[in-house]
PQR file with spaces between the fields and no chain letter, atoms N, CA, C, O and H, PARSE charges and radii, in Angstrom:
ATOM       1  N    MET     1      -3.603   95.196  173.210 -0.4000 1.5000
ATOM       2  CA   MET     1      -4.100   95.152  175.478 -0.0000 2.0000
ATOM       3  C    MET     1      -3.867   93.670  176.084  0.5500 1.7000
ATOM       4  O    MET     1      -4.722   92.803  175.903 -0.5500 1.4000
ATOM       5  N    LYS     2      -3.081   93.494  176.566 -0.4000 1.5000
ATOM       6  CA   LYS     2      -2.793   92.151  177.860 -0.0000 2.0000
ATOM       7  C    LYS     2      -3.522   92.594  178.854  0.5500 1.7000
ATOM       8  O    LYS     2      -3.275   93.614  179.497 -0.5500 1.4000
ATOM       9  H    LYS     2      -2.386   94.197  176.713  0.4000 1.0000
ATOM      10  N    ALA     3      -4.600   91.728  179.053 -0.4000 1.5000
ATOM      11  CA   ALA     3      -5.389   91.697  179.979 -0.0000 2.0000
ATOM      12  C    ALA     3      -4.769   91.816  181.508  0.5500 1.7000
ATOM      13  O    ALA     3      -4.184   90.797  181.874 -0.5500 1.4000
ATOM      14  H    ALA     3      -4.800   90.899  178.531  0.4000 1.0000
ATOM      15  N    ASN     4      -4.811   93.014  182.551 -0.4000 1.5000
ATOM      16  CA   ASN     4      -4.506   93.118  183.458 -0.0000 2.0000
ATOM      17  C    ASN     4      -4.867   93.287  184.785  0.5500 1.7000
ATOM      18  O    ASN     4      -4.252   93.648  185.789 -0.5500 1.4000
ATOM      19  H    ASN     4      -5.286   93.843  182.254  0.4000 1.0000
ATOM      20  N    VAL     5      -6.771   92.713  184.405 -0.4000 1.5000
ATOM      21  CA   VAL     5      -7.295   93.508  185.737 -0.0000 2.0000
ATOM      22  C    VAL     5      -7.871   92.283  186.176  0.5500 1.7000
ATOM      23  O    VAL     5      -8.457   91.860  185.180 -0.5500 1.4000
ATOM      24  H    VAL     5      -7.270   92.420  183.589  0.4000 1.0000
ATOM      25  N    GLY     6      -8.075   91.264  187.354 -0.4000 1.5000
ATOM      26  CA   GLY     6      -8.350   90.053  187.618 -0.0000 2.0000
ATOM      27  C    GLY     6      -9.912   90.037  187.767  0.5500 1.7000
ATOM      28  O    GLY     6     -10.773   90.779  187.294 -0.5500 1.4000
ATOM      29  H    GLY     6      -7.598   91.608  188.163  0.4000 1.0000
ATOM      30  N    GLY     7      -9.970   89.151  188.429 -0.4000 1.5000
ATOM      31  CA   GLY     7     -11.580   88.977  189.041 -0.0000 2.0000
ATOM      32  C    GLY     7     -12.309   89.924  189.652  0.5500 1.7000
ATOM      33  O    GLY     7     -13.163   90.760  189.357 -0.5500 1.4000
ATOM      34  H    GLY     7      -9.271   88.548  188.813  0.4000 1.0000
ATOM      35  N    ILE     8     -11.610   89.476  190.759 -0.4000 1.5000
ATOM      36  CA   ILE     8     -12.490   90.484  192.248 -0.0000 2.0000
ATOM      37  C    ILE     8     -12.251   91.642  191.777  0.5500 1.7000
ATOM      38  O    ILE     8     -13.127   92.498  191.909 -0.5500 1.4000
ATOM      39  H    ILE     8     -10.916   88.797  190.999  0.4000 1.0000
ATOM      40  N    ASP     9     -10.442   92.125  190.799 -0.4000 1.5000
ATOM      41  CA   ASP     9     -10.841   93.470  191.266 -0.0000 2.0000
ATOM      42  C    ASP     9     -11.948   94.008  189.817  0.5500 1.7000
ATOM      43  O    ASP     9     -12.731   94.913  190.108 -0.5500 1.4000
ATOM      44  H    ASP     9      -9.731   91.430  190.692  0.4000 1.0000
ATOM      45  N    ARG    10     -11.986   93.667  188.873 -0.4000 1.5000
ATOM      46  CA   ARG    10     -12.996   93.457  187.894 -0.0000 2.0000
ATOM      47  C    ARG    10     -14.196   93.255  188.337  0.5500 1.7000
ATOM      48  O    ARG    10     -14.801   94.203  187.837 -0.5500 1.4000
ATOM      49  H    ARG    10     -11.350   92.932  188.638  0.4000 1.0000
ATOM      50  N    ILE    11     -14.985   92.631  188.965 -0.4000 1.5000
ATOM      51  CA   ILE    11     -16.632   92.482  189.326 -0.0000 2.0000
ATOM      52  C    ILE    11     -16.434   94.315  190.400  0.5500 1.7000
ATOM      53  O    ILE    11     -16.952   95.358  190.004 -0.5500 1.4000
ATOM      54  H    ILE    11     -14.493   91.861  189.371  0.4000 1.0000
ATOM      55  N    LEU    12     -15.674   94.212  191.574 -0.4000 1.5000
ATOM      56  CA   LEU    12     -15.381   95.845  192.177 -0.0000 2.0000
ATOM      57  C    LEU    12     -15.729   96.839  191.025  0.5500 1.7000
ATOM      58  O    LEU    12     -16.723   97.566  191.016 -0.5500 1.4000
ATOM      59  H    LEU    12     -15.253   93.364  191.897  0.4000 1.0000
ATOM      60  N    ARG    13     -14.800   96.772  190.082 -0.4000 1.5000
ATOM      61  CA   ARG    13     -14.404   98.097  188.856 -0.0000 2.0000
ATOM      62  C    ARG    13     -15.859   97.929  188.876  0.5500 1.7000
ATOM      63  O    ARG    13     -16.510   98.537  189.726 -0.5500 1.4000
ATOM      64  H    ARG    13     -13.993   96.181  190.089  0.4000 1.0000
ATOM      65  N    ILE    14     -16.533   97.032  187.875 -0.4000 1.5000
ATOM      66  CA   ILE    14     -18.018   97.094  187.285 -0.0000 2.0000
ATOM      67  C    ILE    14     -18.791   98.154  188.013  0.5500 1.7000
ATOM      68  O    ILE    14     -19.150   99.243  187.565 -0.5500 1.4000
ATOM      69  H    ILE    14     -16.003   96.539  187.184  0.4000 1.0000
ATOM      70  N    VAL    15     -19.087   97.398  189.833 -0.4000 1.5000
ATOM      71  CA   VAL    15     -19.727   97.778  190.547 -0.0000 2.0000
ATOM      72  C    VAL    15     -19.625   99.040  191.102  0.5500 1.7000
ATOM      73  O    VAL    15     -20.540   99.795  191.431 -0.5500 1.4000
ATOM      74  H    VAL    15     -18.795   96.514  190.197  0.4000 1.0000
ATOM      75  N    VAL    16     -18.093   99.245  191.197 -0.4000 1.5000
ATOM      76  CA   VAL    16     -18.276  100.595  191.884 -0.0000 2.0000
ATOM      77  C    VAL    16     -18.751  101.555  190.523  0.5500 1.7000
ATOM      78  O    VAL    16     -19.409  102.595  190.541 -0.5500 1.4000
ATOM      79  H    VAL    16     -17.350   98.631  190.929  0.4000 1.0000
ATOM      80  N    GLY    17     -18.372  101.072  189.746 -0.4000 1.5000
ATOM      81  CA   GLY    17     -18.562  102.471  188.030 -0.0000 2.0000
ATOM      82  C    GLY    17     -20.252  102.691  187.901  0.5500 1.7000
ATOM      83  O    GLY    17     -20.847  103.709  187.547 -0.5500 1.4000
ATOM      84  H    GLY    17     -17.837  100.227  189.731  0.4000 1.0000
ATOM      85  N    LEU    18     -20.915  101.120  188.393 -0.4000 1.5000
ATOM      86  CA   LEU    18     -22.469  101.256  188.125 -0.0000 2.0000
ATOM      87  C    LEU    18     -23.086  102.088  188.909  0.5500 1.7000
ATOM      88  O    LEU    18     -23.855  103.018  188.667 -0.5500 1.4000
ATOM      89  H    LEU    18     -20.432  100.292  188.680  0.4000 1.0000
ATOM      90  N    VAL    19     -22.641  101.629  189.942 -0.4000 1.5000
ATOM      91  CA   VAL    19     -23.130  102.660  191.531 -0.0000 2.0000
ATOM      92  C    VAL    19     -22.762  104.120  191.483  0.5500 1.7000
ATOM      93  O    VAL    19     -23.527  104.888  192.065 -0.5500 1.4000
ATOM      94  H    VAL    19     -22.016  100.873  190.139  0.4000 1.0000
ATOM      95  N    LEU    20     -21.351  104.785  190.674 -0.4000 1.5000
ATOM      96  CA   LEU    20     -21.394  106.127  190.861 -0.0000 2.0000
ATOM      97  C    LEU    20     -22.373  106.636  189.416  0.5500 1.7000
ATOM      98  O    LEU    20     -23.103  107.625  189.340 -0.5500 1.4000
ATOM      99  H    LEU    20     -20.728  104.161  190.201  0.4000 1.0000
ATOM     100  N    ILE    21     -22.100  105.617  188.381 -0.4000 1.5000
ATOM     101  CA   ILE    21     -22.774  106.123  187.193 -0.0000 2.0000
ATOM     102  C    ILE    21     -23.975  106.526  187.666  0.5500 1.7000
ATOM     103  O    ILE    21     -24.356  107.685  187.830 -0.5500 1.4000
ATOM     104  H    ILE    21     -21.507  104.814  188.443  0.4000 1.0000
ATOM     105  N    THR    22     -24.792  105.105  187.962 -0.4000 1.5000
ATOM     106  CA   THR    22     -26.552  105.266  188.582 -0.0000 2.0000
ATOM     107  C    THR    22     -26.965  106.746  189.521  0.5500 1.7000
ATOM     108  O    THR    22     -27.976  107.415  189.309 -0.5500 1.4000
ATOM     109  H    THR    22     -24.483  104.164  187.829  0.4000 1.0000
ATOM     110  N    LEU    23     -25.716  107.111  190.795 -0.4000 1.5000
ATOM     111  CA   LEU    23     -26.169  108.237  191.727 -0.0000 2.0000
ATOM     112  C    LEU    23     -25.692  109.827  190.875  0.5500 1.7000
ATOM     113  O    LEU    23     -25.921  110.973  191.262 -0.5500 1.4000
ATOM     114  H    LEU    23     -24.894  106.568  190.967  0.4000 1.0000
ATOM     115  N    ALA    24     -24.871  109.309  189.448 -0.4000 1.5000
ATOM     116  CA   ALA    24     -24.592  110.953  188.666 -0.0000 2.0000
ATOM     117  C    ALA    24     -26.079  110.871  188.177  0.5500 1.7000
ATOM     118  O    ALA    24     -26.849  111.823  188.300 -0.5500 1.4000
ATOM     119  H    ALA    24     -24.685  108.378  189.133  0.4000 1.0000
ATOM     120  N    ALA    25     -26.433  109.680  187.618 -0.4000 1.5000
ATOM     121  CA   ALA    25     -27.758  109.662  187.084 -0.0000 2.0000
ATOM     122  C    ALA    25     -29.191  110.114  187.378  0.5500 1.7000
ATOM     123  O    ALA    25     -30.083  110.373  186.570 -0.5500 1.4000
ATOM     124  H    ALA    25     -25.808  108.907  187.518  0.4000 1.0000
ATOM     125  N    THR    26     -29.213  110.155  188.798 -0.4000 1.5000
ATOM     126  CA   THR    26     -29.647  110.523  189.779 -0.0000 2.0000
ATOM     127  C    THR    26     -29.882  111.995  190.133  0.5500 1.7000
ATOM     128  O    THR    26     -30.934  112.632  190.175 -0.5500 1.4000
ATOM     129  H    THR    26     -28.489  109.946  189.455  0.4000 1.0000
ATOM     130  N    GLY    27     -29.113  112.218  190.280 -0.4000 1.5000
ATOM     131  CA   GLY    27     -28.514  113.852  190.735 -0.0000 2.0000
ATOM     132  C    GLY    27     -28.277  113.639  192.462  0.5500 1.7000
ATOM     133  O    GLY    27     -28.635  114.596  193.148 -0.5500 1.4000
ATOM     134  H    GLY    27     -28.258  111.700  190.246  0.4000 1.0000
ATOM     135  N    THR    28     -27.812  112.678  193.043 -0.4000 1.5000
ATOM     136  CA   THR    28     -27.834  112.324  194.502 -0.0000 2.0000
ATOM     137  C    THR    28     -25.590  113.001  194.016  0.5500 1.7000
ATOM     138  O    THR    28     -25.128  113.816  194.815 -0.5500 1.4000
ATOM     139  H    THR    28     -27.521  111.900  192.486  0.4000 1.0000
ATOM     140  N    VAL    29     -25.095  112.761  193.391 -0.4000 1.5000
ATOM     141  CA   VAL    29     -23.376  112.844  193.659 -0.0000 2.0000
ATOM     142  C    VAL    29     -22.881  113.950  192.748  0.5500 1.7000
ATOM     143  O    VAL    29     -21.689  114.259  192.758 -0.5500 1.4000
ATOM     144  H    VAL    29     -25.470  112.099  192.742  0.4000 1.0000
ATOM     145  N    GLY    30     -24.239  114.890  191.530 -0.4000 1.5000
ATOM     146  CA   GLY    30     -23.042  115.587  190.949 -0.0000 2.0000
ATOM     147  C    GLY    30     -22.745  115.023  189.987  0.5500 1.7000
ATOM     148  O    GLY    30     -22.842  113.801  189.876 -0.5500 1.4000
ATOM     149  H    GLY    30     -25.207  114.639  191.522  0.4000 1.0000
ATOM     150  N    VAL    31     -22.215  115.984  188.867 -0.4000 1.5000
ATOM     151  CA   VAL    31     -21.096  115.793  187.715 -0.0000 2.0000
ATOM     152  C    VAL    31     -20.030  114.163  187.670  0.5500 1.7000
ATOM     153  O    VAL    31     -19.803  113.219  186.913 -0.5500 1.4000
ATOM     154  H    VAL    31     -22.136  116.977  188.957  0.4000 1.0000
ATOM     155  N    TRP    32     -19.600  114.737  189.190 -0.4000 1.5000
ATOM     156  CA   TRP    32     -18.693  113.850  189.676 -0.0000 2.0000
ATOM     157  C    TRP    32     -18.652  112.447  189.193  0.5500 1.7000
ATOM     158  O    TRP    32     -17.591  111.970  188.791 -0.5500 1.4000
ATOM     159  H    TRP    32     -19.785  115.504  189.805  0.4000 1.0000
ATOM     160  N    GLY    33     -19.847  111.702  189.215 -0.4000 1.5000
ATOM     161  CA   GLY    33     -19.936  110.746  189.493 -0.0000 2.0000
ATOM     162  C    GLY    33     -20.170  109.817  188.186  0.5500 1.7000
ATOM     163  O    GLY    33     -20.394  108.612  188.306 -0.5500 1.4000
ATOM     164  H    GLY    33     -20.709  112.089  189.542  0.4000 1.0000
ATOM     165  N    TRP    34     -20.091  110.565  186.736 -0.4000 1.5000
ATOM     166  CA   TRP    34     -19.891  110.271  185.880 -0.0000 2.0000
ATOM     167  C    TRP    34     -18.301  109.816  185.877  0.5500 1.7000
ATOM     168  O    TRP    34     -18.076  109.148  184.868 -0.5500 1.4000
ATOM     169  H    TRP    34     -19.909  111.544  186.638  0.4000 1.0000
ATOM     170  N    ILE    35     -17.359  109.950  186.549 -0.4000 1.5000
ATOM     171  CA   ILE    35     -16.210  109.292  187.022 -0.0000 2.0000
ATOM     172  C    ILE    35     -16.720  107.851  186.984  0.5500 1.7000
ATOM     173  O    ILE    35     -15.821  107.035  186.780 -0.5500 1.4000
ATOM     174  H    ILE    35     -17.541  110.493  187.369  0.4000 1.0000
ATOM     175  N    GLY    36     -17.901  107.363  187.125 -0.4000 1.5000
ATOM     176  CA   GLY    36     -17.363  106.197  187.159 -0.0000 2.0000
ATOM     177  C    GLY    36     -17.853  104.859  185.875  0.5500 1.7000
ATOM     178  O    GLY    36     -18.149  103.675  186.031 -0.5500 1.4000
ATOM     179  H    GLY    36     -18.631  108.026  187.290  0.4000 1.0000
ATOM     180  N    VAL    37     -17.745  105.808  184.518 -0.4000 1.5000
ATOM     181  CA   VAL    37     -17.234  105.638  183.847 -0.0000 2.0000
ATOM     182  C    VAL    37     -16.011  104.696  183.587  0.5500 1.7000
ATOM     183  O    VAL    37     -15.912  103.594  183.047 -0.5500 1.4000
ATOM     184  H    VAL    37     -17.504  106.770  184.391  0.4000 1.0000
ATOM     185  N    VAL    38     -15.125  105.542  184.169 -0.4000 1.5000
ATOM     186  CA   VAL    38     -13.637  104.915  183.766 -0.0000 2.0000
ATOM     187  C    VAL    38     -13.400  103.322  184.352  0.5500 1.7000
ATOM     188  O    VAL    38     -13.052  102.400  183.615 -0.5500 1.4000
ATOM     189  H    VAL    38     -15.205  106.437  184.607  0.4000 1.0000
ATOM     190  N    PRO    39     -13.689  103.158  186.013 -0.5600 1.5000
ATOM     191  CA   PRO    39     -13.940  101.760  186.657  0.2800 2.0000
ATOM     192  C    PRO    39     -14.908  100.992  185.290  0.5500 1.7000
ATOM     193  O    PRO    39     -14.557   99.944  184.747 -0.5500 1.4000
ATOM     194  N    LEU    40     -15.458  101.337  185.126 -0.4000 1.5000
ATOM     195  CA   LEU    40     -17.127  100.460  184.309 -0.0000 2.0000
ATOM     196  C    LEU    40     -15.816  100.405  183.129  0.5500 1.7000
ATOM     197  O    LEU    40     -14.707  100.580  183.635 -0.5500 1.4000
ATOM     198  H    LEU    40     -15.744  102.188  185.567  0.4000 1.0000
ATOM     199  N    LEU    41     -15.829  100.283  182.304 -0.4000 1.5000
ATOM     200  CA   LEU    41     -14.793  100.341  181.220 -0.0000 2.0000
ATOM     201  C    LEU    41     -13.697   99.758  181.028  0.5500 1.7000
ATOM     202  O    LEU    41     -13.295   99.065  180.093 -0.5500 1.4000
ATOM     203  H    LEU    41     -16.730  100.141  181.894  0.4000 1.0000
ATOM     204  N    THR    42     -13.040  100.224  182.385 -0.4000 1.5000
ATOM     205  CA   THR    42     -11.487   99.259  182.752 -0.0000 2.0000
ATOM     206  C    THR    42     -11.773   97.390  183.030  0.5500 1.7000
ATOM     207  O    THR    42     -11.133   96.438  182.585 -0.5500 1.4000
ATOM     208  H    THR    42     -13.367  100.786  183.144  0.4000 1.0000
ATOM     209  N    GLY    43     -13.246   97.431  184.128 -0.4000 1.5000
ATOM     210  CA   GLY    43     -13.441   96.168  184.476 -0.0000 2.0000
ATOM     211  C    GLY    43     -13.999   95.198  183.454  0.5500 1.7000
ATOM     212  O    GLY    43     -13.801   93.985  183.382 -0.5500 1.4000
ATOM     213  H    GLY    43     -13.766   98.205  184.490  0.4000 1.0000
ATOM     214  N    LEU    44     -14.966   96.221  182.435 -0.4000 1.5000
ATOM     215  CA   LEU    44     -15.667   95.299  180.752 -0.0000 2.0000
ATOM     216  C    LEU    44     -14.504   94.479  180.015  0.5500 1.7000
ATOM     217  O    LEU    44     -14.482   93.304  179.647 -0.5500 1.4000
ATOM     218  H    LEU    44     -15.127   97.206  182.494  0.4000 1.0000
ATOM     219  N    PHE    45     -13.494   95.548  179.920 -0.4000 1.5000
ATOM     220  CA   PHE    45     -12.194   95.563  178.733 -0.0000 2.0000
ATOM     221  C    PHE    45     -11.019   94.801  179.242  0.5500 1.7000
ATOM     222  O    PHE    45     -10.179   94.324  178.479 -0.5500 1.4000
ATOM     223  H    PHE    45     -13.511   96.502  180.219  0.4000 1.0000
ATOM     224  N    ARG    46     -10.957   94.669  180.788 -0.4000 1.5000
ATOM     225  CA   ARG    46     -10.250   93.554  181.585 -0.0000 2.0000
ATOM     226  C    ARG    46      -8.556   94.472  181.610  0.5500 1.7000
ATOM     227  O    ARG    46      -7.449   94.041  181.931 -0.5500 1.4000
ATOM     228  H    ARG    46     -11.639   95.056  181.409  0.4000 1.0000
ATOM     229  N    TRP    47      -8.948   95.744  181.166 -0.4000 1.5000
ATOM     230  CA   TRP    47      -7.505   96.542  180.614 -0.0000 2.0000
ATOM     231  C    TRP    47      -7.590   97.866  181.567  0.5500 1.7000
ATOM     232  O    TRP    47      -8.652   98.488  181.609 -0.5500 1.4000
ATOM     233  H    TRP    47      -9.848   96.094  180.905  0.4000 1.0000
ATOM     234  N    CYS    48      -6.801   98.162  182.101 -0.4000 1.5000
ATOM     235  CA   CYS    48      -6.149   99.440  183.108 -0.0000 2.0000
ATOM     236  C    CYS    48      -5.003   99.945  182.650  0.5500 1.7000
ATOM     237  O    CYS    48      -3.998   99.293  182.934 -0.5500 1.4000
ATOM     238  H    CYS    48      -5.939   97.657  182.066  0.4000 1.0000
ATOM     239  N    PRO    49      -4.813  101.247  181.810 -0.5600 1.5000
ATOM     240  CA   PRO    49      -3.873  101.576  181.555  0.2800 2.0000
ATOM     241  C    PRO    49      -2.710  102.049  182.831  0.5500 1.7000
ATOM     242  O    PRO    49      -1.533  102.304  182.574 -0.5500 1.4000
ATOM     243  N    ALA    50      -3.243  102.096  184.077 -0.4000 1.5000
ATOM     244  CA   ALA    50      -2.446  102.593  184.712 -0.0000 2.0000
ATOM     245  C    ALA    50      -1.688  101.701  185.511  0.5500 1.7000
ATOM     246  O    ALA    50      -0.672  102.045  186.114 -0.5500 1.4000
ATOM     247  H    ALA    50      -4.199  101.889  184.286  0.4000 1.0000
ATOM     248  N    TYR    51      -2.168  100.567  185.525 -0.4000 1.5000
ATOM     249  CA   TYR    51      -1.091   99.196  186.065 -0.0000 2.0000
ATOM     250  C    TYR    51       0.140   98.857  184.709  0.5500 1.7000
ATOM     251  O    TYR    51       0.571   97.704  184.704 -0.5500 1.4000
ATOM     252  H    TYR    51      -2.994  100.288  185.035  0.4000 1.0000
ATOM     253  N    PRO    52       0.374   99.269  184.236 -0.5600 1.5000
ATOM     254  CA   PRO    52       2.014   98.778  183.609  0.2800 2.0000
ATOM     255  C    PRO    52       2.791   99.766  184.167  0.5500 1.7000
ATOM     256  O    PRO    52       3.952   99.742  184.577 -0.5500 1.4000
ATOM     257  N    LEU    53       1.648  100.972  184.099 -0.4000 1.5000
ATOM     258  CA   LEU    53       3.069  102.268  184.886 -0.0000 2.0000
ATOM     259  C    LEU    53       3.425  101.838  185.983  0.5500 1.7000
ATOM     260  O    LEU    53       4.629  101.930  186.226 -0.5500 1.4000
ATOM     261  H    LEU    53       0.705  100.992  183.767  0.4000 1.0000
ATOM     262  N    LEU    54       2.690  101.334  186.836 -0.4000 1.5000
ATOM     263  CA   LEU    54       3.031  100.882  188.275 -0.0000 2.0000
ATOM     264  C    LEU    54       3.561   99.552  188.410  0.5500 1.7000
ATOM     265  O    LEU    54       4.064   99.064  189.422 -0.5500 1.4000
ATOM     266  H    LEU    54       1.712  101.260  186.639  0.4000 1.0000
ATOM     267  N    GLY    55       3.412   99.067  187.395 -0.4000 1.5000
ATOM     268  CA   GLY    55       4.289   97.417  187.417 -0.0000 2.0000
ATOM     269  C    GLY    55       3.392   96.601  187.969  0.5500 1.7000
ATOM     270  O    GLY    55       3.712   95.710  188.756 -0.5500 1.4000
ATOM     271  H    GLY    55       3.003   99.463  186.573  0.4000 1.0000
ATOM     272  N    MET    56       2.067   96.869  187.559 -0.4000 1.5000
ATOM     273  CA   MET    56       0.924   96.042  188.552 -0.0000 2.0000
ATOM     274  C    MET    56       0.446   95.120  187.298  0.5500 1.7000
ATOM     275  O    MET    56       0.776   95.205  186.115 -0.5500 1.4000
ATOM     276  H    MET    56       1.808   97.593  186.920  0.4000 1.0000
ATOM     277  N    SER    57      -0.553   94.095  188.026 -0.4000 1.5000
ATOM     278  CA   SER    57      -1.287   93.528  187.396 -0.0000 2.0000
ATOM     279  C    SER    57      -2.407   92.107  187.865  0.5500 1.7000
ATOM     280  O    SER    57      -2.121   90.932  187.635 -0.5500 1.4000
ATOM     281  H    SER    57      -0.821   94.026  188.987  0.4000 1.0000
ATOM     282  N    SER    58      -3.590   92.539  188.501 -0.4000 1.5000
ATOM     283  CA   SER    58      -4.337   91.855  189.146 -0.0000 2.0000
ATOM     284  C    SER    58      -4.503   90.174  188.537  0.5500 1.7000
ATOM     285  O    SER    58      -4.781   89.284  189.341 -0.5500 1.4000
ATOM     286  H    SER    58      -3.822   93.493  188.688  0.4000 1.0000
ATOM     287  N    CYS    59      -4.365   89.956  187.510 -0.4000 1.5000
ATOM     288  CA   CYS    59      -4.433   89.061  186.640 -0.0000 2.0000
ATOM     289  C    CYS    59      -3.943   87.870  187.586  0.5500 1.7000
ATOM     290  O    CYS    59      -3.221   88.188  188.531 -0.5500 1.4000
ATOM     291  H    CYS    59      -4.139   90.678  186.857  0.4000 1.0000
ATOM     292  N    PRO    60      -4.236   86.684  187.432 -0.5600 1.5000
ATOM     293  CA   PRO    60      -3.594   85.426  188.075  0.2800 2.0000
ATOM     294  C    PRO    60      -2.388   85.541  187.204  0.5500 1.7000
ATOM     295  O    PRO    60      -2.415   86.211  186.172 -0.5500 1.4000
ATOM     296  N    MET    61      -1.046   84.721  187.717 -0.4000 1.5000
ATOM     297  CA   MET    61      -0.196   84.202  186.745 -0.0000 2.0000
ATOM     298  C    MET    61      -0.117   83.180  186.437  0.5500 1.7000
ATOM     299  O    MET    61      -0.206   82.265  187.255 -0.5500 1.4000
ATOM     300  H    MET    61      -1.024   84.177  188.556  0.4000 1.0000
ATOM     301  N    LYS    62       0.084   82.973  185.113 -0.4000 1.5000
ATOM     302  CA   LYS    62      -0.380   81.762  183.943 -0.0000 2.0000
ATOM     303  C    LYS    62       1.207   80.565  184.383  0.5500 1.7000
ATOM     304  O    LYS    62       2.367   80.939  184.211 -0.5500 1.4000
ATOM     305  H    LYS    62       0.157   83.716  184.448  0.4000 1.0000
ATOM     306  N    LYS    63       0.881   79.392  184.852 -0.4000 1.5000
ATOM     307  CA   LYS    63       1.813   78.554  185.067 -0.0000 2.0000
ATOM     308  C    LYS    63       2.506   78.155  183.435  0.5500 1.7000
ATOM     309  O    LYS    63       1.871   78.066  182.384 -0.5500 1.4000
ATOM     310  H    LYS    63      -0.061   79.088  184.992  0.4000 1.0000
ATOM     311  N    SER    64       3.704   77.998  183.601 -0.4000 1.5000
ATOM     312  CA   SER    64       4.397   77.091  182.754 -0.0000 2.0000
ATOM     313  C    SER    64       4.869   76.013  182.693  0.5500 1.7000
ATOM     314  O    SER    64       5.798   75.805  183.474 -0.5500 1.4000
ATOM     315  H    SER    64       4.220   78.070  184.454  0.4000 1.0000
ATOM     316  N    ASN    65       4.609   75.312  182.118 -0.4000 1.5000
ATOM     317  CA   ASN    65       4.824   74.314  181.695 -0.0000 2.0000
ATOM     318  C    ASN    65       6.588   73.516  182.339  0.5500 1.7000
ATOM     319  O    ASN    65       6.946   72.407  181.942 -0.5500 1.4000
ATOM     320  H    ASN    65       3.854   75.480  181.484  0.4000 1.0000
């Protein structure tokens, strides 16, 4: 798996995932809050399965010599 989630995207995914999981654990949003596991994991692993399907990547382009 080639990394396709960049810096700001990664931070946002981790934060949103943690917030949703916390809200679900406290009973504030119900079981749908556990969907926060998805953005948390995609942020931690730096790979989003939807990006290749959409032809996207938020990783910076590597410079070639």
